All heavy atoms as an XYZ file, in Angstrom:
928
protein
N       0.841     -1.202     -0.030
C      -0.007     -0.025      0.029
C       0.841      1.255      0.010
O       1.824      1.371      0.760
C      -0.903     -0.010      1.258
C      -1.880      1.117      1.253
S      -3.007      0.832      2.582
C      -3.883      2.389      2.512
N       0.539      2.181     -0.859
C       1.358      3.429     -0.989
C       0.877      4.458      0.073
O      -0.319      4.723      0.224
C       1.131      3.955     -2.402
C       2.011      5.057     -2.717
C       1.797      5.383     -4.234
N       2.017      6.785     -4.337
C       1.379      7.599     -5.203
N       0.512      7.132     -6.004
N       1.702      8.894     -5.278
N       1.800      5.032      0.738
C       1.474      6.086      1.662
C       1.336      7.429      0.873
O       2.234      7.837      0.157
C       2.616      6.318      2.674
C       2.593      5.201      3.749
O       1.603      4.527      3.878
N       3.729      5.004      4.365
N       0.167      8.047      1.030
C      -0.097      9.300      0.333
C      -0.098     10.390      1.383
O      -0.820     10.273      2.395
C      -1.495      9.163     -0.366
C      -1.820     10.478     -1.053
C      -1.207     10.867     -2.189
C      -2.817     11.265     -0.498
C      -1.569     12.103     -2.805
C      -3.191     12.477     -1.095
C      -2.526     12.865     -2.246
O      -2.882     14.042     -2.865
N       0.730     11.400      1.108
C       0.731     12.556      2.004
C      -0.015     13.712      1.293
O       0.336     14.126      0.220
C       2.188     13.030      2.347
C       2.855     11.853      3.055
C       2.206     14.307      3.121
C       4.361     12.160      3.376
N      -1.084     14.191      1.934
C      -1.860     15.270      1.386
C      -0.961     16.516      1.389
O      -0.098     16.730      2.273
C      -3.107     15.528      2.193
C      -4.073     14.328      2.157
C      -5.225     14.501      3.025
N      -4.732     14.529      4.463
C      -5.506     14.252      5.499
N      -6.810     14.071      5.369
N      -5.049     14.216      6.672
N      -1.238     17.462      0.479
C      -0.375     18.622      0.303
C      -0.299     19.426      1.617
O       0.762     19.953      1.912
C      -0.870     19.510     -0.861
C      -2.206     20.112     -0.612
C      -3.454     19.580     -0.972
C      -2.547     21.385     -0.037
N      -4.483     20.405     -0.590
C      -3.916     21.523     -0.074
C      -1.779     22.384      0.508
C      -4.573     22.630      0.475
C      -2.447     23.474      1.012
C      -3.748     23.639      0.984
N      -1.381     19.511      2.372
C      -1.384     20.299      3.588
C      -0.759     19.552      4.799
O      -0.433     20.201      5.791
C      -2.781     20.811      3.878
C      -3.897     19.758      3.982
C      -4.085     19.056      5.176
C      -4.781     19.549      2.911
C      -5.086     18.093      5.234
C      -5.773     18.662      3.006
C      -5.957     17.935      4.176
O      -6.957     17.003      4.223
N      -0.528     18.240      4.648
C       0.079     17.518      5.740
C       1.671     17.745      5.748
O       2.313     17.251      6.678
C      -0.251     16.076      5.701
C      -1.722     15.793      6.066
O      -2.181     16.588      6.895
O      -2.239     14.841      5.661
N       2.156     18.340      4.744
C       3.601     18.635      4.639
C       4.022     19.725      5.579
O       5.189     19.884      5.829
C       4.046     18.910      3.202
C       3.763     17.720      2.286
C       4.050     18.086      0.823
C       3.700     16.899     -0.035
N       3.818     17.210     -1.439
N       3.067     20.522      6.032
C       3.286     21.604      6.980
C       2.456     21.296      8.222
O       1.247     21.215      8.258
C       2.777     22.919      6.307
C       2.877     24.114      7.223
O       2.736     23.997      8.443
O       2.962     25.207      6.654
N       3.161     21.091      9.337
C       2.496     20.643     10.621
C       1.469     21.692     11.069
O       0.399     21.307     11.493
C       3.553     20.476     11.714
C       4.374     19.273     11.545
C       5.390     19.112     12.699
C       6.257     17.981     12.425
N       7.206     17.697     13.542
N       1.745     22.961     10.957
C       0.830     23.986     11.377
C      -0.410     24.007     10.494
O      -1.531     24.017     11.027
C       1.540     25.356     11.285
C       0.823     26.563     11.825
C       0.449     26.555     13.162
C       0.564     27.595     10.993
C      -0.259     27.710     13.719
C      -0.125     28.716     11.519
C      -0.549     28.742     12.800
O      -1.196     29.845     13.297
N      -0.231     23.893      9.207
C      -1.377     23.882      8.275
C      -2.172     22.539      8.446
O      -3.405     22.562      8.452
C      -0.881     24.003      6.834
C      -1.906     23.879      5.722
C      -2.968     25.002      5.893
C      -1.256     23.998      4.353
N      -1.471     21.497      8.651
C      -2.120     20.212      8.886
C      -2.999     20.224     10.172
O      -4.226     19.775     10.147
C      -1.066     19.057      9.051
O      -1.687     17.879      9.269
N      -2.575     20.842     11.190
C      -3.338     20.991     12.383
C      -4.601     21.870     12.198
O      -5.720     21.528     12.609
C      -2.525     21.579     13.569
N      -4.371     22.999     11.452
C      -5.490     23.794     11.145
C      -6.533     23.112     10.312
O      -7.739     23.169     10.604
C      -5.012     25.062     10.343
C      -6.035     25.958      9.787
C      -6.668     26.847     10.622
C      -6.465     25.870      8.487
C      -7.680     27.657     10.187
C      -7.465     26.724      8.013
C      -8.050     27.658      8.851
N      -6.104     22.309      9.325
C      -7.015     21.567      8.448
C      -7.800     20.507      9.243
O      -8.982     20.349      9.033
C      -6.270     20.952      7.321
C      -5.684     21.979      6.353
S      -6.935     22.926      5.439
C      -7.392     21.689      4.223
N      -7.180     19.852     10.218
C      -7.875     18.894     11.052
C      -8.930     19.582     11.872
O     -10.029     19.033     12.025
C      -6.860     18.131     11.970
C      -6.180     16.981     11.235
C      -5.436     16.093     12.280
N      -4.502     16.785     13.156
C      -3.284     17.086     12.865
N      -2.774     16.777     11.684
N      -2.516     17.727     13.670
N      -8.623     20.723     12.480
C      -9.616     21.456     13.234
C     -10.769     21.884     12.287
O     -11.941     21.707     12.662
C      -8.983     22.698     13.842
C      -8.077     22.550     15.001
C      -7.427     23.876     15.377
C      -8.845     22.024     16.225
N     -10.481     22.389     11.127
C     -11.453     22.792     10.216
C     -12.362     21.651      9.744
O     -13.589     21.777      9.689
C     -10.783     23.455      8.951
C     -11.691     24.082      7.898
C     -12.590     25.172      8.559
C     -10.859     24.696      6.798
N     -11.778     20.504      9.509
C     -12.540     19.351      9.074
C     -13.551     18.887     10.089
O     -14.642     18.401      9.801
C     -11.550     18.182      8.755
C     -12.258     17.015      8.198
C     -11.290     15.847      7.820
O     -10.081     15.938      8.026
O     -11.776     14.864      7.219
N     -13.191     19.052     11.354
C     -14.074     18.587     12.475
C     -15.196     19.571     12.799
O     -16.075     19.259     13.613
C     -13.218     18.286     13.724
C     -12.371     17.051     13.490
O     -12.654     16.208     12.681
O     -11.390     16.968     14.264
N     -15.208     20.764     12.229
C     -16.185     21.752     12.508
C     -17.545     21.405     11.817
O     -17.576     20.715     10.849
C     -15.765     23.133     12.064
C     -14.611     23.816     12.752
C     -14.252     25.104     12.127
C     -15.003     24.043     14.244
N     -18.609     21.925     12.376
C     -19.914     21.789     11.802
C     -19.874     22.460     10.440
O     -19.200     23.434     10.220
C     -20.884     22.583     12.704
C     -22.291     22.477     12.235
O     -22.959     21.461     12.520
O     -22.759     23.453     11.507
N     -20.576     21.859      9.436
C     -20.575     22.405      8.106
C     -20.875     23.916      7.972
O     -20.357     24.608      7.154
C     -21.586     21.532      7.341
C     -21.556     20.215      8.033
C     -21.361     20.641      9.550
N     -21.811     24.348      8.789
C     -22.136     25.778      8.691
C     -20.951     26.650      9.227
O     -20.735     27.707      8.637
C     -23.423     26.094      9.532
O     -23.191     25.862     10.952
N     -20.192     26.178     10.180
C     -19.070     26.885     10.635
C     -17.919     26.788      9.600
O     -17.238     27.809      9.420
C     -18.651     26.361     12.054
C     -17.366     27.060     12.548
C     -19.767     26.496     13.087
N     -17.799     25.620      9.000
C     -16.824     25.521      7.947
C     -17.104     26.619      6.807
O     -16.165     27.187      6.373
C     -16.880     24.123      7.287
C     -16.291     22.999      8.124
C     -16.497     21.693      7.421
O     -17.343     21.493      6.560
N     -15.688     20.726      7.868
N     -18.398     26.785      6.510
C     -18.690     27.777      5.521
C     -18.287     29.169      5.965
O     -17.810     30.035      5.216
C     -20.189     27.784      5.200
O     -20.505     26.596      4.453
N     -18.551     29.468      7.271
C     -18.141     30.762      7.811
C     -16.691     31.026      7.739
O     -16.239     32.085      7.311
C     -18.666     30.870      9.240
C     -18.330     32.154      9.914
C     -18.741     32.186     11.435
O     -19.681     31.402     11.839
O     -18.168     32.940     12.174
N     -15.924     29.986      8.078
C     -14.500     30.115      8.064
C     -13.997     30.218      6.601
O     -13.100     31.039      6.281
C     -13.821     28.901      8.729
C     -12.331     28.886      8.544
C     -14.125     28.899     10.237
N     -14.625     29.495      5.711
C     -14.238     29.568      4.248
C     -14.453     30.970      3.774
O     -13.605     31.497      3.053
C     -15.068     28.552      3.454
N     -15.577     31.586      4.073
C     -15.801     32.963      3.616
C     -14.780     33.919      4.238
O     -14.238     34.825      3.569
C     -17.247     33.421      3.982
C     -17.463     34.894      3.808
C     -18.266     32.616      3.172
N     -14.425     33.701      5.466
C     -13.353     34.541      6.107
C     -12.019     34.364      5.373
O     -11.315     35.329      5.126
C     -13.237     34.208      7.513
C     -14.244     34.738      8.469
O     -14.940     35.683      8.016
O     -14.412     34.242      9.597
N     -11.663     33.143      4.994
C     -10.423     32.876      4.219
C     -10.527     33.631      2.907
O      -9.581     34.390      2.568
C     -10.287     31.370      3.996
C      -9.934     30.650      5.264
C      -9.192     31.143      2.917
C      -9.946     29.142      5.150
N     -11.645     33.500      2.174
C     -11.775     34.170      0.852
C     -11.705     35.669      1.016
O     -11.118     36.299      0.185
C     -13.101     33.657      0.199
C     -13.014     32.183     -0.141
C     -13.404     34.501     -1.032
C     -14.319     31.511     -0.490
N     -12.309     36.248      2.049
C     -12.371     37.642      2.228
C     -10.914     38.204      2.628
O     -10.605     39.364      2.326
C     -13.392     38.093      3.215
C     -14.833     37.860      2.831
C     -15.744     38.239      3.977
C     -15.129     38.778      1.606
N     -10.168     37.429      3.318
C      -8.900     37.809      3.795
C      -7.724     37.644      2.771
O      -6.676     38.300      2.960
C      -8.477     37.133      5.105
C      -9.111     37.854      6.296
O      -8.726     38.876      6.688
N     -10.179     37.238      6.843
N      -7.901     36.865      1.865
C      -6.856     36.533      0.893
C      -6.355     37.899      0.147
O      -5.147     38.056      0.012
C      -7.165     35.470     -0.108
C      -7.040     34.112      0.611
C      -6.302     35.464     -1.353
C      -7.349     32.889     -0.200
N      -7.260     38.745     -0.251
C      -6.802     39.945     -0.974
C      -5.873     40.847     -0.073
O      -5.034     41.556     -0.621
C      -8.050     40.734     -1.320
C      -9.137     39.764     -1.214
C      -8.721     38.688     -0.246
N      -6.025     40.729      1.230
C      -5.148     41.469      2.115
C      -3.734     40.915      2.227
O      -2.861     41.570      2.767
C      -5.789     41.522      3.519
C      -7.185     42.169      3.506
C      -7.849     42.063      4.834
C      -9.242     42.553      4.788
N     -10.079     42.232      5.950
N      -3.537     39.659      1.730
C      -2.302     38.948      1.869
C      -1.541     38.862      0.586
O      -0.313     38.895      0.578
C      -2.583     37.594      2.509
C      -3.064     37.758      3.967
C      -1.358     36.669      2.487
C      -3.450     36.518      4.630
N      -2.230     38.683     -0.502
C      -1.557     38.407     -1.783
C      -1.380     39.681     -2.573
O      -2.133     40.657     -2.446
C      -2.213     37.340     -2.626
C      -3.635     37.781     -3.034
C      -2.248     36.013     -1.927
C      -4.283     36.818     -4.069
N      -0.403     39.682     -3.470
C      -0.174     40.811     -4.366
C      -0.623     40.553     -5.733
O      -0.340     41.323     -6.666
C       1.329     41.188     -4.355
C       1.808     41.656     -2.997
O       1.053     42.294     -2.303
O       2.980     41.356     -2.641
N      -1.307     39.448     -5.930
C      -1.761     39.072     -7.340
C      -3.013     39.778     -7.642
O      -3.688     40.426     -6.864
C      -2.039     37.574     -7.359
C      -0.883     36.685     -7.201
C      -1.347     35.221     -7.330
C      -0.239     34.229     -7.145
N      -0.662     32.872     -7.232
N      -3.426     39.644     -8.881
C      -4.756     40.097     -9.396
C      -5.759     39.185     -8.755
O      -5.876     38.021     -9.177
C      -4.821     40.068    -10.879
C      -6.162     40.438    -11.462
O      -7.078     40.605    -10.676
O      -6.271     40.521    -12.694
N      -6.426     39.591     -7.729
C      -7.311     38.709     -6.959
C      -8.477     38.145     -7.786
O      -8.785     36.997     -7.639
C      -7.840     39.434     -5.733
C      -8.628     38.536     -4.775
C      -7.983     37.494     -4.157
C      -9.938     38.701     -4.578
C      -8.680     36.647     -3.331
C     -10.707     37.801     -3.750
C     -10.070     36.820     -3.127
O     -10.713     36.005     -2.339
N      -9.087     38.984     -8.627
C     -10.173     38.489     -9.472
C      -9.703     37.319    -10.395
O     -10.366     36.345    -10.515
C     -10.760     39.589    -10.278
C     -11.569     40.557     -9.471
C     -12.213     41.644    -10.299
O     -12.546     41.390    -11.489
O     -12.338     42.714     -9.741
N      -8.601     37.488    -10.955
C      -8.034     36.386    -11.792
C      -7.724     35.177    -10.949
O      -8.008     34.010    -11.351
C      -6.754     36.877    -12.478
C      -6.110     35.851    -13.451
C      -4.846     36.418    -14.066
C      -4.213     35.468    -14.954
N      -2.944     35.927    -15.507
N      -7.214     35.393     -9.756
C      -6.905     34.304     -8.850
C      -8.163     33.502     -8.462
O      -8.190     32.264     -8.571
C      -6.291     34.936     -7.584
C      -5.804     34.008     -6.545
C      -4.745     33.075     -6.825
C      -6.331     33.942     -5.304
C      -4.295     32.211     -5.823
C      -5.933     33.058     -4.309
C      -4.865     32.231     -4.602
N      -9.192     34.152     -8.144
C     -10.489     33.481     -7.819
C     -11.034     32.788     -9.039
O     -11.575     31.653     -8.891
C     -11.512     34.488     -7.183
C     -12.900     33.885     -7.141
C     -11.053     34.996     -5.885
N     -10.970     33.335    -10.213
C     -11.460     32.746    -11.409
C     -10.685     31.404    -11.689
O     -11.313     30.379    -11.973
C     -11.226     33.668    -12.599
C     -11.417     32.992    -13.961
C     -12.701     33.440    -14.620
C     -12.881     32.877    -16.035
N     -13.035     31.485    -16.131
N      -9.426     31.414    -11.545
C      -8.620     30.192    -11.670
C      -9.093     29.077    -10.735
O      -9.279     27.941    -11.085
C      -7.122     30.481    -11.460
C      -6.565     31.267    -12.607
C      -6.318     29.172    -11.346
C      -5.208     31.856    -12.400
N      -9.314     29.476     -9.410
C      -9.746     28.552     -8.418
C     -11.177     28.072     -8.725
O     -11.511     26.885     -8.628
C      -9.648     29.153     -6.997
C      -8.160     29.317     -6.659
C     -10.346     28.355     -5.963
C      -7.893     30.174     -5.520
N     -12.003     28.976     -9.137
C     -13.425     28.646     -9.431
C     -13.540     27.680    -10.640
O     -14.565     26.990    -10.752
C     -14.224     29.938     -9.680
N     -12.523     27.642    -11.477
C     -12.589     26.755    -12.641
C     -12.404     25.296    -12.274
O     -12.765     24.410    -13.011
C     -11.515     27.142    -13.654
C     -11.832     28.394    -14.445
O     -13.035     28.799    -14.399
O     -10.967     29.042    -15.013
N     -11.876     24.976    -11.041
C     -11.876     23.688    -10.598
C     -13.307     23.153    -10.392
O     -14.166     23.887     -9.881
C     -11.185     23.530     -9.204
C      -9.646     23.783     -9.251
C      -9.135     24.971     -8.727
C      -8.796     22.848     -9.758
C      -7.750     25.172     -8.694
C      -7.423     23.071     -9.772
C      -6.904     24.179     -9.231
O      -5.598     24.427     -9.225
N     -13.558     21.925    -10.772
C     -14.889     21.418    -10.522
C     -14.768     20.440     -9.335
O     -14.293     19.314     -9.495
C     -15.368     20.612    -11.811
C     -16.810     20.172    -11.637
O     -17.399     20.296    -10.531
O     -17.358     19.641    -12.632
N     -15.253     20.837     -8.153
C     -15.109     19.999     -7.025
C     -15.807     18.653     -7.104
O     -15.462     17.720     -6.387
C     -15.598     20.838     -5.832
C     -16.426     21.902     -6.447
C     -15.919     22.127     -7.827
N     -16.750     18.564     -8.028
C     -17.463     17.278     -8.127
C     -16.578     16.220     -8.714
O     -16.858     15.044     -8.564
C     -18.707     17.467     -9.031
C     -19.802     18.338     -8.430
C     -20.833     18.596     -9.423
N     -20.237     19.401    -10.496
C     -20.865     20.024    -11.462
N     -22.217     20.008    -11.407
N     -20.250     20.661    -12.414
N     -15.459     16.613     -9.301
C     -14.488     15.689     -9.789
C     -13.612     15.021     -8.716
O     -12.899     14.129     -8.987
C     -13.529     16.366    -10.788
C     -14.273     16.908    -12.045
C     -13.328     17.624    -12.947
O     -12.102     17.706    -12.682
O     -13.826     18.236    -13.939
N     -13.716     15.581     -7.496
C     -12.860     15.156     -6.403
C     -13.641     14.485     -5.272
O     -14.827     14.696     -5.217
C     -12.015     16.297     -5.879
C     -11.268     17.009     -6.939
C     -11.628     18.204     -7.472
C     -10.076     16.400     -7.456
C     -10.938     18.832     -8.503
C      -9.387     16.985     -8.523
C      -9.773     18.279     -9.000
O      -9.108     18.887    -10.006
N     -12.963     13.810     -4.440
C     -13.590     13.060     -3.350
C     -13.135     13.535     -1.952
O     -13.341     12.872     -0.977
C     -13.269     11.617     -3.462
C     -13.495     11.002     -4.829
C     -14.812     10.309     -4.907
O     -15.194      9.699     -3.941
N     -15.467     10.351     -6.020
N     -12.510     14.705     -1.930
C     -11.931     15.209     -0.716
C     -13.037     15.763      0.230
O     -14.085     16.214     -0.227
C     -10.856     16.280     -0.945
C      -9.728     15.768     -1.836
C      -8.893     16.847     -2.332
N      -9.694     17.741     -3.124
C      -9.119     18.586     -4.045
N      -7.883     18.591     -4.272
N      -9.893     19.433     -4.739
N     -12.831     15.766      1.505
C     -13.802     16.181      2.507
C     -14.223     17.622      2.263
O     -15.359     17.973      2.510
C     -13.267     15.980      3.942
C     -12.116     16.794      4.274
C     -10.786     16.427      4.152
C     -12.054     18.142      4.806
N      -9.963     17.429      4.543
C     -10.665     18.477      5.001
C     -13.034     19.084      5.201
C     -10.306     19.741      5.482
C     -12.615     20.299      5.693
C     -11.287     20.630      5.839
N     -13.378     18.462      1.751
C     -13.743     19.893      1.598
C     -14.385     20.153      0.200
O     -14.807     21.322      0.022
C     -12.537     20.804      1.823
C     -11.311     20.510      0.980
C     -11.117     21.007     -0.235
C     -10.281     19.743      1.507
C     -10.014     20.763     -1.051
C      -9.117     19.501      0.770
C      -9.004     19.997     -0.484
O      -7.897     19.742     -1.234
N     -14.447     19.206     -0.649
C     -15.121     19.387     -2.022
C     -16.590     19.374     -1.910
O     -17.257     19.790     -2.841
C     -14.628     18.327     -2.925
C     -13.115     18.439     -3.269
O     -12.649     19.550     -3.306
O     -12.518     17.418     -3.554
N     -17.213     18.973     -0.789
C     -18.629     18.906     -0.678
C     -19.272     20.254     -0.534
O     -20.468     20.494     -0.737
C     -19.030     18.014      0.479
C     -18.558     16.561      0.229
C     -18.764     15.766      1.471
C     -18.196     14.358      1.235
N     -17.504     13.827      2.350
N     -18.483     21.261     -0.083
C     -18.983     22.631      0.171
C     -18.252     23.547     -0.756
O     -17.001     23.694     -0.675
C     -18.631     22.935      1.672
C     -19.040     24.387      2.011
O     -18.908     25.322      1.241
N     -19.468     24.518      3.250
N     -18.948     24.211     -1.738
C     -18.290     25.036     -2.724
C     -17.470     26.207     -2.088
O     -16.344     26.448     -2.591
C     -19.379     25.602     -3.512
C     -20.601     24.792     -3.267
C     -20.424     24.160     -1.938
N     -17.916     26.807     -1.006
C     -17.133     27.866     -0.401
C     -15.864     27.332      0.240
O     -14.808     27.922      0.075
C     -17.987     28.602      0.690
C     -19.048     29.493      0.177
O     -18.995     29.909     -0.975
N     -19.973     29.714      0.978
N     -16.008     26.182      0.893
C     -14.849     25.545      1.474
C     -13.850     25.083      0.459
O     -12.630     25.271      0.637
C     -15.286     24.426      2.397
C     -14.283     23.807      3.372
C     -13.719     24.891      4.269
C     -14.867     22.671      4.161
N     -14.311     24.476     -0.580
C     -13.475     24.061     -1.704
C     -12.650     25.275     -2.241
O     -11.420     25.132     -2.361
C     -14.326     23.435     -2.815
C     -13.546     23.186     -4.043
N     -12.659     22.097     -4.225
C     -13.410     23.917     -5.184
C     -12.117     22.214     -5.410
N     -12.570     23.314     -6.005
N     -13.365     26.345     -2.529
C     -12.656     27.542     -3.070
C     -11.597     28.087     -2.075
O     -10.486     28.423     -2.400
C     -13.700     28.610     -3.412
O     -14.599     28.157     -4.337
C     -13.033     29.912     -3.895
N     -11.983     28.129     -0.845
C     -11.025     28.637      0.226
C      -9.814     27.744      0.378
O      -8.697     28.277      0.395
C     -11.763     28.680      1.571
N      -9.984     26.446      0.371
C      -8.877     25.525      0.522
C      -7.941     25.562     -0.726
O      -6.757     25.551     -0.671
C      -9.343     24.060      0.825
C     -10.197     24.044      2.091
C      -8.209     23.132      0.860
C      -9.520     24.520      3.297
N      -8.551     25.621     -1.870
C      -7.746     25.712     -3.128
C      -7.039     27.035     -3.123
O      -5.871     27.128     -3.639
C      -8.719     25.584     -4.371
C      -9.197     24.169     -4.565
C      -8.107     23.102     -4.764
O      -7.036     23.378     -5.305
O      -8.361     21.975     -4.309
N      -7.619     28.126     -2.630
C      -6.919     29.355     -2.484
C      -5.710     29.253     -1.491
O      -4.631     29.765     -1.784
C      -7.883     30.462     -2.014
N      -5.992     28.546     -0.390
C      -4.823     28.375      0.573
C      -3.706     27.618     -0.164
O      -2.489     27.915      0.100
C      -5.326     27.518      1.735
C      -5.972     28.208      2.907
C      -6.449     27.185      3.888
C      -5.039     29.194      3.556
N      -3.987     26.677     -0.986
C      -2.962     25.833     -1.693
C      -2.120     26.765     -2.538
O      -0.936     26.474     -2.672
C      -3.701     24.782     -2.535
C      -2.645     23.871     -3.249
C      -3.278     23.099     -4.313
N      -4.371     22.284     -3.978
C      -4.314     20.962     -4.001
N      -3.225     20.313     -4.348
N      -5.349     20.234     -3.619
N      -2.681     27.817     -3.088
C      -1.936     28.627     -4.030
C      -0.991     29.674     -3.342
O      -0.198     30.225     -3.973
C      -2.937     29.428     -4.945
C      -3.783     28.496     -5.859
C      -2.909     27.873     -6.857
O      -1.986     28.484     -7.452
O      -3.160     26.648     -7.166
N      -1.228     29.848     -2.012
C      -0.308     30.768     -1.329
C       0.966     30.140     -0.934
O       1.112     28.924     -0.845
C      -1.083     31.159      0.010
C      -2.440     31.795     -0.098
C      -3.050     32.036      1.275
C      -2.302     33.131     -0.852
N       1.988     30.958     -0.770
C       3.278     30.477     -0.309
C       3.121     30.221      1.215
O       2.179     30.691      1.849
C       4.449     31.360     -0.703
C       4.431     32.724     -0.005
O       3.960     32.852      1.163
O       4.844     33.703     -0.680
N       4.099     29.588      1.829
C       3.992     29.207      3.229
C       3.853     30.413      4.185
O       3.066     30.351      5.112
C       5.184     28.344      3.669
O       6.381     29.021      3.528
N       4.535     31.508      3.872
C       4.438     32.727      4.686
C       3.030     33.311      4.587
O       2.452     33.704      5.569
C       5.498     33.692      4.257
C       5.392     35.084      4.934
C       5.855     34.963      6.407
C       5.956     36.337      7.060
N       4.958     36.563      8.073
N       2.490     33.409      3.402
C       1.152     33.971      3.189
C       0.126     33.068      3.863
O      -0.805     33.556      4.468
C       0.821     34.031      1.673
C       1.649     35.074      0.932
C       1.483     34.947     -0.553
O       1.317     33.859     -1.101
N       1.559     36.086     -1.291
N       0.242     31.723      3.744
C      -0.667     30.776      4.410
C      -0.641     30.984      5.929
O      -1.648     31.046      6.561
C      -0.304     29.356      4.078
C      -1.262     28.711      3.133
C      -1.064     27.221      3.067
N       0.304     26.739      2.896
C       0.942     26.536      1.767
N       0.353     26.746      0.640
N       2.177     26.063      1.782
N       0.595     31.129      6.491
C       0.737     31.322      7.886
C       0.119     32.580      8.379
O      -0.701     32.584      9.355
C       2.185     31.310      8.270
C       2.435     31.369      9.730
C       3.967     31.374     10.116
O       4.692     30.689      9.323
O       4.325     32.001     11.080
N       0.279     33.675      7.613
C      -0.356     34.996      7.933
C      -1.893     34.836      7.911
O      -2.558     35.328      8.857
C       0.057     36.103      6.946
C       1.487     36.454      7.156
O       2.132     36.055      8.128
O       2.024     37.188      6.250
N      -2.407     34.169      6.908
C      -3.856     33.977      6.796
C      -4.409     33.172      7.897
O      -5.424     33.470      8.577
C      -4.182     33.395      5.422
C      -5.694     33.179      5.181
C      -6.481     34.480      5.238
C      -5.900     32.543      3.843
N      -3.784     32.025      8.197
C      -4.267     31.172      9.271
C      -4.213     31.849     10.613
O      -5.145     31.717     11.409
C      -3.459     29.811      9.259
C      -3.811     29.040      7.996
C      -3.730     29.018     10.523
C      -2.962     27.818      7.792
N      -3.182     32.625     10.837
C      -3.117     33.407     12.114
C      -4.303     34.431     12.208
O      -4.818     34.602     13.298
C      -1.803     34.206     12.173
C      -0.599     33.337     12.519
O      -0.829     32.316     13.207
N       0.585     33.694     12.115
N      -4.709     34.972     11.101
C      -5.826     35.942     11.133
C      -7.144     35.225     11.457
O      -7.977     35.823     12.114
C      -5.950     36.631      9.753
C      -4.982     37.739      9.516
C      -5.228     38.356      8.206
C      -4.262     39.432      7.919
N      -4.823     40.732      7.659
N      -7.295     34.034     11.034
C      -8.594     33.395     11.181
C      -8.676     32.230     12.199
O      -9.703     31.720     12.495
C      -9.218     32.948      9.862
C      -8.316     31.884      9.229
C      -9.444     34.103      8.946
C      -8.894     31.256      8.039
N      -7.467     31.866     12.710
C      -7.471     30.716     13.634
C      -8.340     30.895     14.865
O      -8.809     29.951     15.444
C      -6.046     30.290     13.946
O      -5.386     31.364     14.608
N      -8.478     32.152     15.338
C      -9.237     32.379     16.514
C     -10.704     31.980     16.273
O     -11.340     31.425     17.190
C      -9.222     33.894     16.907
C      -7.890     34.286     17.512
O      -7.114     33.399     17.923
O      -7.595     35.499     17.573
N     -11.207     32.201     15.103
C     -12.590     31.809     14.788
C     -12.748     30.335     14.852
O     -13.655     29.790     15.447
C     -12.968     32.320     13.376
C     -12.894     33.874     13.307
C     -14.327     31.816     12.955
C     -12.966     34.432     11.946
N     -11.813     29.636     14.244
C     -11.844     28.096     14.243
C     -11.702     27.571     15.624
O     -12.471     26.737     16.060
C     -10.675     27.564     13.363
C     -10.627     26.037     13.456
C     -10.892     28.062     11.920
N     -10.789     28.098     16.430
C     -10.632     27.616     17.806
C     -11.841     27.896     18.647
O     -12.247     27.067     19.464
C      -9.338     28.214     18.448
C      -8.037     27.762     17.861
C      -6.891     28.567     18.428
C      -7.812     26.264     18.083
N     -12.453     29.063     18.479
C     -13.644     29.387     19.252
C     -14.802     28.408     18.941
O     -15.431     27.848     19.825
C     -14.115     30.811     18.867
C     -15.341     31.232     19.570
C     -15.813     32.633     19.111
C     -17.270     32.671     18.919
N     -17.792     33.306     17.806
N     -14.965     28.126     17.727
C     -16.104     27.160     17.340
C     -15.729     25.730     17.721
O     -16.601     24.955     18.093
C     -16.298     27.225     15.852
C     -17.028     28.512     15.395
N     -18.344     28.735     15.786
C     -16.650     29.572     14.699
C     -18.749     29.896     15.336
N     -17.755     30.450     14.625
N     -14.437     25.391     17.707
C     -14.027     24.031     18.160
C     -14.389     23.904     19.636
O     -14.884     22.896     20.041
C     -12.553     23.855     17.920
O     -12.302     23.965     16.509
C     -12.119     22.467     18.384
N     -14.011     24.941     20.390
C     -14.333     24.903     21.859
C     -15.853     24.824     22.160
O     -16.313     24.074     22.989
C     -13.736     26.073     22.560
C     -12.240     26.028     22.607
C     -11.607     27.359     23.003
O     -12.266     28.424     23.021
N     -10.343     27.323     23.326
N     -16.621     25.572     21.344
C     -18.108     25.515     21.462
C     -18.644     24.173     21.206
O     -19.514     23.701     21.832
C     -18.714     26.589     20.568
C     -18.553     27.982     21.044
C     -19.038     29.051     20.032
O     -19.554     28.645     18.958
O     -18.917     30.244     20.331
N     -18.154     23.478     20.154
C     -18.575     22.158     19.868
C     -18.196     21.187     20.911
O     -18.980     20.228     21.188
C     -17.944     21.654     18.519
C     -18.692     22.265     17.283
C     -18.137     21.658     15.962
O     -18.333     22.269     14.987
N     -17.380     20.567     15.944
N     -17.006     21.339     21.543
C     -16.620     20.474     22.610
C     -17.532     20.611     23.806
O     -17.796     19.618     24.556
C     -15.157     20.766     23.065
C     -14.205     20.303     22.015
O     -14.585     19.507     21.097
O     -12.997     20.733     22.064
N     -18.088     21.785     24.002
C     -18.957     21.999     25.184
C     -20.349     21.414     24.932
O     -20.982     20.897     25.822
C     -19.113     23.529     25.449
C     -17.785     24.069     25.969
C     -20.188     23.811     26.439
C     -17.670     25.638     26.055
N     -20.824     21.449     23.707
C     -22.149     20.956     23.309
C     -22.239     19.484     23.542
O     -21.436     18.702     23.513
C     -22.414     21.250     21.825
O     -22.338     22.543     21.575
């Protein structure tokens, strides 16, 4: 059996963030996805509209990943993939409080 390492598992910090995100309620995942999408223009120097168009051209129905079931989440994760490690770290730092807050709320429920 071949060991497959997902692109985000190559970075321990990103991998931990993705595990937290995966375990959130789908509505909270959508909220976090929108936050990611809204924060990316503040981090990248690219033409953001072109960037979103490229990501939107992916058809998530072609994939079987956990984040492909939600179009917002799919777009946000594919956007994360396109960032360099410093940009990803900056973005995750900006939105990790939201993820941790909802994780703690789910643990209490």
